[in-house]
C-alpha positions in Angstrom: -21.4 -62.9 5.9 -17.9 -63.1 5.0 -16.9 -64.3 8.5 -19.6 -66.8 8.4 -18.3 -68.0 4.9 -14.7 -68.3 6.4 -16.1 -70.5 9.3 -18.0 -72.6 7.0 -15.0 -73.1 4.7 -12.7 -74.0 7.9 -15.3 -76.6 9.1 -15.6 -78.1 5.8 -11.4 -78.2 5.4 -11.3 -80.0 9.1 -13.9 -82.4 8.0 -11.9 -83.2 5.0 -8.8 -83.7 6.8 -10.6 -85.8 9.2 -11.9 -88.3 6.8 -8.1 -88.8 6.0 -6.8 -89.3 9.2 -9.8 -91.7 10.2 -8.9 -93.6 6.9 -5.2 -93.8 7.9 -6.3 -95.2 11.6 -8.4 -97.8 10.1 -5.9 -99.0 7.6 -3.2 -99.1 10.5 -5.6 -100.8 12.7 -6.1 -103.4 10.1 -2.4 -104.2 9.5 -1.0 -103.7 13.1 -2.7 -106.9 14.4 -1.1 -108.8 11.6 2.2 -107.4 12.4 1.8 -108.1 16.2 1.0 -111.7 15.4 4.2 -112.1 13.0 6.4 -110.5 15.9 4.9 -112.7 18.8 5.2 -115.8 16.7 8.8 -115.1 15.5 10.0 -114.4 18.9 10.2 -118.0 20.4 12.0 -119.2 17.1 14.6 -116.2 17.5 15.2 -117.4 21.3 15.5 -121.1 20.4 17.9 -120.4 17.7 20.0 -118.3 19.8 20.0 -121.0 22.5 21.2 -123.7 19.9 23.8 -121.1 18.7 25.2 -120.6 22.1 25.2 -124.0 23.0 27.1 -125.0 19.8 29.6 -122.3 20.4 30.4 -123.5 23.8 31.2 -126.8 22.8 33.8 -125.9 20.2 37.2 -125.9 21.3 39.0 -125.9 18.0 41.7 -123.3 17.5 41.8 -123.9 13.7 39.4 -121.2 13.1 41.9 -119.2 10.7 41.8 -122.3 8.5 38.2 -122.4 7.5 37.5 -120.9 4.2 33.9 -119.7 3.0 32.3 -118.3 -0.2 30.3 -115.5 1.7 31.4 -113.3 4.7 28.0 -114.0 6.2 29.1 -117.7 6.4 32.5 -117.1 7.8 31.5 -117.9 11.2 35.0 -117.8 13.0 35.7 -114.1 11.7 31.9 -113.1 12.9 32.9 -114.6 16.3 36.0 -112.8 16.6 36.5 -110.3 19.4 38.9 -107.4 19.0 39.3 -104.2 20.0 36.4 -101.8 19.2 37.6 -98.9 17.2 34.6 -98.5 14.9 30.9 -99.0 15.9 28.4 -100.1 13.1 24.8 -99.2 14.2 21.8 -100.5 12.2 19.2 -98.0 12.9 15.5 -99.3 12.1 13.1 -96.5 11.3 10.5 -96.2 8.9 9.6 -94.7 5.3 6.3 -93.0 6.0 5.4 -90.4 8.7 2.4 -89.2 10.5 3.3 -91.9 13.2 3.5 -89.8 16.3 6.9 -89.5 17.9 8.0 -92.7 16.5 11.0 -91.7 14.2 11.8 -88.9 16.6 12.4 -91.2 19.7 14.5 -93.4 17.5 16.6 -90.4 16.2 17.1 -89.3 19.7 18.2 -92.6 20.9 20.6 -93.3 18.3 22.2 -89.6 19.0 22.6 -90.5 22.4 24.3 -93.7 21.4 26.6 -92.0 19.0 27.7 -89.5 21.9 28.6 -92.6 24.1 30.6 -93.9 21.3 32.5 -90.8 20.7 33.1 -90.3 24.3 34.9 -93.5 24.2 37.1 -92.6 21.4 35.1 -94.7 18.8 34.2 -94.0 15.5 30.6 -94.7 14.2 29.0 -96.0 10.9 25.3 -96.1 10.6 23.2 -98.2 8.3 19.8 -97.1 8.0 16.8 -99.2 7.5 14.0 -96.7 6.6 14.5 -93.3 5.1 12.5 -91.0 8.1 15.7 -91.0 10.2 18.0 -89.8 7.4 17.3 -86.0 7.3 17.5 -85.3 11.2 20.6 -87.7 11.3 22.1 -85.6 8.5 21.4 -82.5 10.1 23.1 -83.9 13.3 26.3 -84.4 11.5 27.0 -80.7 11.8 27.6 -81.2 15.3 28.8 -85.0 15.8 31.1 -86.7 13.7 29.8 -89.9 12.3 29.3 -91.6 9.0 26.0 -92.4 7.3 27.3 -95.9 5.2 23.8 -96.8 3.5 20.2 -96.2 3.6 18.1 -99.1 2.7 15.0 -97.5 1.6 13.0 -100.6 0.4 13.5 -103.1 3.5 10.7 -101.4 5.5 8.2 -101.3 2.9 8.1 -105.2 2.6 9.7 -106.6 5.5 10.9 -110.3 4.6 13.5 -112.7 5.6 15.4 -112.0 1.9 15.8 -108.4 2.9 16.8 -109.3 6.2 19.5 -111.5 4.6 20.8 -108.9 2.3 21.3 -106.3 5.1 22.9 -109.2 7.2 25.3 -109.6 4.3 26.3 -106.3 4.0 27.0 -106.1 7.8 28.8 -109.3 7.5 31.2 -108.1 5.0 32.0 -104.8 6.8 32.9 -107.1 9.9 34.9 -109.3 8.3 36.8 -106.9 6.3 37.3 -104.9 9.8 35.6 -102.0 8.4 33.6 -102.1 11.7 34.6 -103.9 14.9 31.1 -104.3 16.5 27.5 -104.1 15.2 24.5 -103.1 17.3 20.7 -102.8 16.4 18.7 -99.8 17.5 15.0 -100.7 16.8 11.7 -100.4 18.7 10.3 -103.6 20.9 6.7 -103.8 20.3 4.7 -104.4 23.7 1.4 -103.5 22.7 -0.9 -101.3 20.8 -0.1 -98.5 23.0 3.4 -98.9 24.2 6.9 -99.5 22.4 10.4 -99.1 23.9 13.5 -98.1 21.8 16.2 -100.5 22.5 19.8 -101.2 21.5 20.6 -104.8 20.9 24.0 -106.2 20.4 24.7 -108.3 17.1 28.1 -108.6 16.5 30.6 -110.4 17.6 28.0 -113.0 18.3 29.1 -114.7 21.3 26.7 -115.2 24.0 22.9 -115.7 24.7 23.1 -112.3 26.4 23.1 -110.9 23.0 19.4 -111.9 22.6 17.0 -109.5 24.4 15.0 -111.3 27.1 11.8 -110.0 25.4 12.5 -112.9 22.7 11.8 -115.5 25.3 8.7 -117.4 25.7 5.9 -115.8 27.4 6.0 -118.5 30.1 9.9 -119.4 30.6 10.4 -123.0 31.3 12.5 -123.7 34.6 16.0 -123.4 34.9 16.0 -127.2 35.7 14.3 -128.0 32.2 16.6 -125.8 30.4 19.6 -127.2 31.8 18.1 -130.8 31.0 17.0 -129.8 27.4 20.9 -128.4 27.1 22.4 -131.5 28.2 20.3 -133.8 26.0 21.4 -131.5 22.9 23.9 -133.2 20.3 25.2 -131.9 16.9 25.6 -133.8 13.8 27.8 -134.4 12.2 29.6 -131.9 14.4 29.1 -128.6 16.5 31.5 -127.0 14.1 29.2 -127.9 11.0 26.0 -126.8 12.8 27.6 -123.6 13.9 28.7 -122.9 10.4 25.0 -123.0 9.4 23.4 -121.2 12.5 25.5 -118.2 12.5 24.4 -116.7 9.1 21.0 -117.7 10.3 21.2 -116.2 13.7 22.3 -112.8 12.3 19.8 -112.8 9.8 16.9 -113.6 12.0 17.9 -111.2 14.6 17.7 -108.4 12.1 14.7 -109.8 10.7 13.1 -109.7 14.4 14.4 -106.3 14.5 12.5 -105.1 11.5 9.2 -107.1 12.5 9.5 -105.2 15.8 9.9 -101.8 14.5 7.2 -102.4 11.8 4.7 -103.5 14.3 5.6 -100.3 16.7 5.4 -97.8 13.7 2.1 -99.2 12.9 0.8 -99.1 16.4 2.1 -95.5 17.0 0.4 -94.4 13.4 -2.6 -95.6 14.8 -2.8 -93.9 17.7 -1.6 -90.8 16.2 -4.1 -90.8 13.8 -6.9 -91.6 16.4 -5.9 -88.6 18.7 -5.8 -86.4 15.2 -9.3 -87.7 14.4 -10.6 -86.8 17.7 -9.0 -83.3 17.8 -10.5 -82.5 14.5 -13.9 -83.6 15.8 -13.4 -81.3 18.7 -12.5 -78.3 16.5 -15.4 -78.9 14.0 -17.8 -78.9 17.1 -16.3 -75.9 18.5 -16.4 -73.8 15.3 -19.9 -75.2 14.6 -21.0 -73.6 17.7 -19.2 -70.3 16.8 -20.9 -70.6 13.4 -24.4 -70.9 14.9 -23.8 -67.9 17.4 -22.6 -65.7 14.6 -25.4 -66.6 12.2 -28.0 -66.1 15.1 -26.4 -62.9 15.8 -26.9 -61.7 12.2 -30.6 -62.9 12.3 -31.2 -61.2 15.4 -29.8 -57.9 14.0 -31.7 -58.1 10.8 -34.9 -58.5 12.8 -33.9 -55.8 14.9 -33.4 -53.3 11.7 -37.1 -54.9 10.5 -38.9 -53.6 13.9 -37.0 -50.5 14.0 -37.9 -49.4 10.5 -41.6 -50.6 11.2 -41.7 -48.3 14.4 -40.4 -45.4 12.3 -43.0 -45.9 9.8 -45.6 -45.6 12.7 
């Protein structure tokens, strides 16, 4: 009887867990479509913005960058365009604030540690800026073996991804770059592909120089021909000047690439959670089915045993 009760309690416990995983799967499925639409709608804008930035940069031949003064470092495009010897690499790591998303956070951490090792082998220092909290504990643990600095963790950014939160992060990164606390900036994020697939990638953010900084996946689903691209670029004019346009585009470019990385990461996290919770729900159902069979077998054994005792007792009385 005790064994039957234990099996029944376990079935009840697994069924309760299954309700939670099923609910989480439904919530993730409801959110991931919206996140997917946001990612796909923002990619063309990011790509076109970068094209405009690259074109404006190529047309500037001025050597008076040092004379330009700005109020905010993120608007100091001459300093942000400056290339120098890379002694310290700044890496923005886009993870999540929530777990139960399968191998999502683990993949990001492994990729980040691989990139840190590559920098250390080159004799470069590494400073991390974490968007999301899930990557923090394993990275802190890794500091016992690897020498790098975790400068700041942005806890709230992944809870509500917005352009304003991306601008706040971009401002902090620009300050560190202009003050020469870091000599380059990279983004470790996950590029969303579909509901089942995402890819961990490393994007170059600063120094912001060429169109190659932009992942090709930002491009339109259907690329225009090379002839059409050249035609559009040749017709592009900047008013009042390329310098004035560039001063406005650079902070927009930095903010938008970070915003794009946050959107891609958020969509990948939701898709990974939906997949993980779907698998957990199915596994729970399999366990319930197996335990139900075991429960029925043991219950039948108990009933059969009682019947044998009754028949044996009746035979003994004859």
